[in-house]
DORO-821989 format. One record per residue: residue in one letter; y, x, z of N, C-alpha, C, O in turn. Coordinates in steps of 0.001 Angstrom, whole numbers, plus 500000, padded with zeros to 6 digits. Each point is the difference from the previous one (the first is absolute). Layout:
N
aYXZYXZYXZYXZ/...
This chain:
249
m487354105881558092500347501351499724500583500090498608499448499450499047/a501689501257500837500749499941498788499455500921498937500323499822498826/d498841501184501540499584500976499032498521500306500153499608500775500871/s499571498618498284498573500197500121499348499991498667500358499181499153/l498681501706500608499237499980498793498662499338500156499184500008499078/s500581499416502081498618499510500256499973498838500961499054499921500783/s501892499180499227500086498934501009499530500454501347499090499422500595/s501542501621499879499607500600501246500782499431501161500906499184499826/g498728501260501362500658499570501191501241500828500273500469500741499135/a500065499127502087501234500666500347499769501498500094498874500486500104/k502269500234499853499937501468500060500677500440501287501170500382499956/p498158499585501187500648500330501254500289501479500052499282500802499403/d501777499568501316500290501397500276499491500253501396500158499169500894/a499220502003499293499448500321501270500178501464500282499938500817499081/a500280499537502159500079501375500377498578500572499970499009499289500165/a500941502023499617498686500664499947499286499852501371500608500143501061/s498129499577498865499214499823501273499176501264500162499956500841499102/p499375499294502076499179501195500220498872500113499013499438501084499850/s500196497832499458498924500081499016500448500528498688499178500137499094/t502125500180500737500508500519498748499248501307499680499948500896500842/p499459499222497927499355501252499675500987501161499967501111499811499504/p498561501351500982500931501110499945500303500376498563499128499907499135/p502135500529500595500342500420498640499032501058499515499780501023500649/g499643498698498183499003500898499437498656499874500721498980499802499341/g500988500305501975498783499835500777498931500983499593500200500863499146/s498660498977501492498819500760499538499603499453498653499916498780499860/p499834502038499143499764499487498666498833498978499934500020499090499170/e498985501066501694498896499068499945500087498842500969499173499090499957/a501846500934500938500154498946500977500474498704499341500605500035498929/p499122498817501709500573498752499464501523500160499895500659500396500961/g499891499289497850501422500165499794500389501409499687501189500237499787/g497905500741500164500326501369499663500368500138498525499893499063499209/r500553502166500458500542500217498667498988499759498905500385499645498886/a498317500536501390498984499791498959499589498543499862499279499659499062/a501161499463501853499497498639500035500314499246498703499091499490499345/l502148500441500296500376499172498871499443500500498670499557499165499211/p500432502125500481499325500424498794498531499583499948499488499674498929/r499820500334502234498622499555500031499920498508499725499110499543499283/y501790499719501269500035498556499766500219499709498492499311499171499406/f501638501518500020500278499795498574498761500304499131499643499230499108/a499727501900501179498770500361499231498926498925500135499350499653499014/a500453499811502202498985499019500199500342498719499269499129499397499373/l502093500183500693500416498773499306499856500118498491499482499101499339/l500988502033500124499912500152498565498588500017499486499685499445498947/a499429501240501864498576500048499586499381498597500064499180499647499152/a501202499572501830499373498674500156500535498981499034499230499186499490/y502080500822500230500641498871499312500631500369498657500346499124499207/g499799502174500547500552500430498726501502499747499856500617499413500889/p499972501026497996501438499799499788500335498493499931499250499184499465/q501919500506501109500403498544500108500974499608498901500262498812499812/h500286502163499452500919499699498888501221499211500406500335498999499367/w500332501439501683501224499313500476501199500794499511499878501202499766/w501266498167500074500429498641500235499907499258498694500319500595498971/p499264498131500982500030499248498761501374499836499450500894499559500723/g499325500775498027501315499823499394500036500759498681499414501073499855/r501301498328499180500092500578498647501164500950499856500091500707498997/s500794499333501968501156500847499924500473500325501429499583499344500954/r501271501650499187500491500320501334500782498852500576499886499726501195/f500916499583497992500746498877500567499098498846500426500270499317500988/e498660500478498257499054498977500394499351500328501364499766499106500813/v499955502157499417499473500438501292501018499734501111499645499539501085/i501601500754498634501073499773500963500133498519500299500095499598501159/a499911499591497791500067498542500203498846499490500797500190499163500882/g498567501326498837498857499600500762500116500401501485499616499228500879/a500915501980499399500181500422501382500956499099500743499785499714501178/i501240499841498181500963499058500623499414498600500173500181499358501035/l499121500189497943499478498581500056498807499838500928499719498888500446/t499568502201499856498822499882500804500284500000501518499083499888500812/q502183500236499541500368499911501431499583498648500545500302498953499427/n498992501098501705499612498793500737499141499031499204500004498796500257/t499260501737498775499090499148499238498866500845499464499993501217500181/s499037498147499156498915500741499424500238500209498492500825499327499382/w498439501609500064500215500336498615499671498821499044500585499907498921/k498499499211501466499679498896499146501214499074499796500082499295498994/n500850500711501960501230499200499823501092500749499252500957499401499508/v498891501893500415500951500794499245499696499955498504500914499987499175/e497792499989500480499606500081498615500702498919499119500536500334498943/p499463498393501481500651499005499143501523500234499885500593499716498959/a500030500801502109501408500325499917500290501101499019500965499922499239/i498205501110500770500124501085499021499783499479498577500724500377499078/r498265498745500748499779499447498687501230499199499518500383500070498832/n500215499181502086501216499234499598501094500949499547500657499754498989/l499544501336501755501035500957499625499685500657498650500889500202499173/r497855500120500625499589500648498709500237499044498833500558500404498979/r499023498324501157500175499049498916501475499796499687500367499786498845/a500467500279502165501465499813499825500658501259499570501209499977499772/g498104501130500095500581501235499561500916500621501057501011500622499676/l498616499198501586500879500420501093499387501122500891500317500117501183/l498839500661498229499438501113500726500659501309499674499352501009499723/s501961498939500319500806501224499840501238499805500901500449498876500225/p500083502235500275501169499885500895501170499309499342500668499161500605/a499577501210498122501168499436499293499833498488499837500971499265500178/a497827500248499488499757498617499847500172499243501327500553498900500019/v498992501667501046500170499352501329501502499891500338500450498983500526/r500297502054499170501443499977500298500691498872499263500904499359500535/r498666500398498230500649498993499132499638498576500378500715499062499648/t498168500767501074499428498685500194500683499294501211500130500603501066/p500295498150498769500603499299501148498987499914501141498803499826499766/l501673500293501434499119500034501168499126498726500112498815500136500305/p501707498618499462499131498841500065498834500038499085498905499568500361/r501311500963498399498849500094499053498992501011500486498795499753499959/l501690501390500505499098501042500479499206499444501188498804500273500102/a501790498994500754499318499447501167498890499034499575498906500013500564/r501383499165498452498971499047499487498798500740499453498864499578500215/l501364501505499091498917500752499363499093500715501069498798500152499781/v501776500269501337499223500720500996499508499052501123499435500454500995/r500777498298498839499687499026501052498525500110500556499784499842501202/p499208500433497896498633500057500513499810501051501111499058499905500786/s501807501061499275499819501092500984500529499674501391499865500806500921/g500737498013499237500524499583501314501305500678500338500339501040499436/t500403498355501507501371500436500348500739500510498758500597501077499981/y499322498077498981500426500399498636501488500251499860500404500854499210/r500422498427501534501449500257499899500339501409500524500753500753499384/q498662499563501768500266501335500565499441501095499086500641501035499821/k498197498755499610499412500997499117500767500152498674500098501094499445/a500420497820500082500840500077498781501256500790500290500430500806499175/r500177498971502010501199500762500375499671501504500131500781500861499596/t498048499419500975499612501407500141499793500677498620500415501140499790/l498946498141499294499793500548498635501351500281499320500189501062499408/k500759497966500681501276500220499407500778501112500721500720500769499363/g499133499308501944500694501049500749499481501379499607500774500953499910/f497923499157499857499455501278499566500511500370498619500392501141499758/a499602497884499335500456500290498639501458500388499961500389500850499199/e500435498545501653501425500362500066500150501384500631500830500792499553/f498366499515501493500033501310500591499644501105498995500601501075499980/l498382498607499175499580500987499016501133500237498991500269501141499622/a500378497799499954501092500150499007501195500745500628500639500823499344/r499647498883501914501203500551500629499830501495500296500917500795499796/h497875499573500693499794501392500451499290500909499007500138501222500056/y499087498166499021499194500842499112500138499570498515499132500298499180/r501934499022500504500277499530498645498804499253499388499739500104498801/g499548499150502033498925499151499581498717500725499657499087499397499435/s500820501882500892498823500812499658499073500237501159500385500641500978/l498388498850498938499008500303501005499623501456500010499733500553501068/t500234500090497787499713501414499926501044500808500808499660500896500772/r501630498744499012501057500695500763499843499698501527500182500895500825/m499495497891499522499881499633501384498845500790500656500176500543501091/f498658499527498262498877500646500637500074501530499996499138500675500563/r501905499859498792500228501438500131500676500354501309500021501165500399/a500531497834500269500658500259501284498994500492501045498832499617499951/p501605501228500995499100500460501041499435498774500804500685499000500218/t498092501139500184499260498923500628500768499344501179500204498787500026/q500195502020500902500635499458501207501325499335499658500311498930500523/e500462501686498614501260499387499553499819498627499366500690499034500325/l498342500924498747499755498730499289499415498966500975500354498824499922/r498779501583500972499419499059500995501126499364500841499992498794500247/e500967502028500184501081499455500782500840499054499211500447498993500549/r499794501268498202500756499091499155499263498661499767500605498929500025/l498110501165499754499212498782499809499986499147501298500107498775499946/l499762501887501194499980499277501272501323499306500305500050499040500768/a501034501467498611501309499381500224500158498726499159500966499261500191/l498135500477498912500103498821499172499475498757500736498984500068500692/r501684498847499162499575498728500638498630499619499474499778499984498790/g499284499702502133498666499526499605498984501089499786498841499696499717/i501541501575500406499060501094499833499841500731501308500928500645500488/g497860499245500087499667500678501263499091501179499717499792500337498835/p499667500294502169499268501254499836498775499887499086499799500846499130/e499392498123501061498808499861499126500360499918498546499408500686499166/t501583498458500513500381499799498651500650501262499432499708500379498866/a501162500276501895500602501249499528498922501039499700500054500676498972/d498984499448501913498943501039499803499090499648498828499557500887499270/a500160497815500543499208499579498830500737500344498700499398500478499039/i501899499272500951500792500321498794499969501514499759499762500445498877/l500480500352502187499987501440499863498669500528499524499937500825499089/l498973498686501542498679500537499674499473499495498668499622500788499134/y500355497894500705499301499442498879500802500009498716499429500178498924/a501901499631501157500816500012498811500598501372499754500169500409498851/g500153500310502228500711501265499832499171501247500204500500501104499783/r498279498763500618499086501118500253500568501024500995499792501206499863/h500927498280501136500425500821501096498878500060501042499291499014500202/p500547502130500456498888500127500953500309499389501386500304500704500963/v499604497982499086500214499305501300498736499138500199499266499722499052/f500505499867502204498876499150500338500496498624500415500946499872500778/v498389499089498682500335498636500321499200499570501225498813499693499891/a501819500285501254499324499746501252499934498454500290500521499538501015/d498877499741498141499970498521500157499057499576501121499467500837500729/a500333497853499397499244499490501111498527500504499960499404500258501046/y500028499874497745498671500511499891499863501431500538499075500331500742/a501878500485498854499982501389500461500183500107501492499335500795500663/r501586498388499875500271500076501436498751499519500794499632500595501013/r499753498354498517498779499506500703498908501027500017499402500284501038/m500337500279497780498957501019499929500343501243500849499123500537500677/a502087499904499295500426501186500759499876499783501482499567500895500725/e500810497918499746499883499725501404498531499959500444499647500582501026/r499510498742498215498584499884500395499336501357499983499047500218500747/h501421500706498428499351501290499915500744501089500880499746501200499889/a501157498309500960500726500878500924500798501050499295500221501080500550/l500229498635498224500869500919499266501416499888500458500764500960499895/v499625497845500633501312499747500590499771499177501227498937499399500149/p502040500554500748499832499151501201500115498545499666500597499634498988/r498839499529501852500113498552499848501475499578499979500804500484500798/g499536498619498292501371499529499889500925500921499291501213499809500076/a498275501212499215500857500946499300500810499277498987499498499080499354/g501765501305500474500886499395499025499768500582498614499263500969499816/y501401498396499212499796500374498601500311501480499800499178500711499422/e501949499771501024500364501418499733499086500962500668499762501093499486/q499708498529501666499089500886500713498683500173499205499478501108499876/v500008497779499596498773500067499225500262500731498705499221500874499621/r501840498796499698500319500702498745500112501518500231499451500795499238/g501246499576501790500135501417500315498691500720500296499791501156499632/r499322498091501065498717500576500331499178500265498718499426501079499853/f500518497993499269499251500141498728500641501180499168499288500843499456/e502026499175500475500640501035499161499890501348500589500052500993499274/s499794499099502051499877501329500593498573500560499878499799501210500105/l499232497927499678498591500440499960499472500056498552498849500378499783/l501960499260499252499556500000498622500954500813499132501183500098500324/p498336500484498591500862500749499121501011499084499337499707498818499823/p501482501674499798501019499169499349499662499789498523500695500490499110/d498251498790500659499468499783498670500038498524499741499242499251500616/h501637500292498471500196498555499802498704499334499546499702498872500392/a499528501836498779498760499347499468499007499744501189499390498936500105/l500488502058500749499081499847501147500517498860500962499224499164500464/l502088500846499800500543498966500896499893498623499416499781499023500716/n500372500896497983499845498735499260498555499506500163499770498868500423/e499279501976499243498596499586500062499549499723501407499236499061500226/f501220501736500745499607499792501396500494498638500510499242499269500637/h501994500395499093500537498705500430499205498879499382499615499064500701/a500125501000497994499230499013499294498570499804500606499518498878500152/l499858502228500169498687499901500613500030499383501400499102499245500372/i501931501080500392500135499401501307500215498486499894499472499240500812/v501296500324498197500164498553499798498650499376499692499689498921500502/h499515501736498688498647499498499675499196499810501286499391498949500204/v500606502072500668499264499947501238500596498960500930499260499306500698/g502037500573499328500658499000500837499659498536499638499890499129500862/k499957500661497874499683498654499545498518499635500250499678498864500346/d499441502122499470498582499736500039499350500279501369499025499341500363/f501515501643500406499351500441501215500924500013501185499730499335501000/c501366501413498916500871500196501174500986498840500143501216500184499947/r498230498622500234500803498791500123500461499826501434499604500778500867/p501209498236499402500382499752501386498842499894500944500068500496501125/v498830498845498429498741500100500675499117500932499137499538499597498933/p500233501633501528499357500977499153498585499664499603499241499406500767/r500410500990497999498642499911499528499552501401499555500001500327498813/c499627500465502155499775501436499806498725500308499232499928501035499338/a499081498119500724498712500233499324500249500227498509500565499137499328/g499026501997500163500130500267498602501270500665499574500148500391498842/c500808499747502116501283500683499691499780501474499891499253500568500797/a501375500083498236499842501428499813500679500822501102499769501203500119/l501054498147500670500701500676501102499334499739501359500441500555501006/a498529498632499046499390499652501285499507501256500734500073500059501227/c499439500919498054499452501221500636501094500854500692499707500879500810/f501568498824498835501083500800500598500633499299501241500888500573500632/l498689498262499700500558499274501135499748500789501281498925500571500183/p502073499459500704499773500615501350498854499250500684499765498821499732/a499524501887501157498809499436500617500252498635500648499186499085499874/g501918500791500800500277498721500746500365498866499071500026498845500425/a500261501453498306500396498925499086498868499626499037500186499127499153/r498668501503500958498919499720499096499342498680500354499789499698501175/p499887499515497806499353498673500318498581500174500454499324499017500301/
């Protein structure tokens, strides 16, 4: 998969099934409008703020979002350190750096040639359309900027949304593999729901508050790593009480 923040599986597209929760639904029903706010409150009470995304600057967050595709964060950290030591954690510095050198520096993150091209492509895009200014770029309307990011080679929906949310504070939800797995098991979306379907579901049931969407995604990643794994370990999970009756262990 070309675009992943969590070494996730494929993102199949599927038509809505009869199990799709009705839009809005009964507020207290599984998948109803009150469900996700209750989930967020339970997660925050149990695990506290997650302090995401790690990064000392907006461009470092963007670089991390690109480099973490198809790998884990532990492999991204040495690549980020290499870029920092080389003084290359700015768009202008990345533009000036020859591609082979940039690729060597990000090698620990895997598929390093492709990721180096994506970093340079983003830096060139920023210079061409926004005179090199992240502030100017993030002033663009969310949907317009999302479409422009998705048009860049190497940037798919997860990466675009991570850039928008974590670096730009735009109110979008990152519907990564952890979020999709949790949403399916809790009957918030139908089995096999695609990325955009899950993202739309979360955004329709939550307020357009970037801080809340940031924290909620980070908390779901925490649950996905420790509990809602491919083989679930529901005991002790703060969301276990919300599971539909047939899905309870």
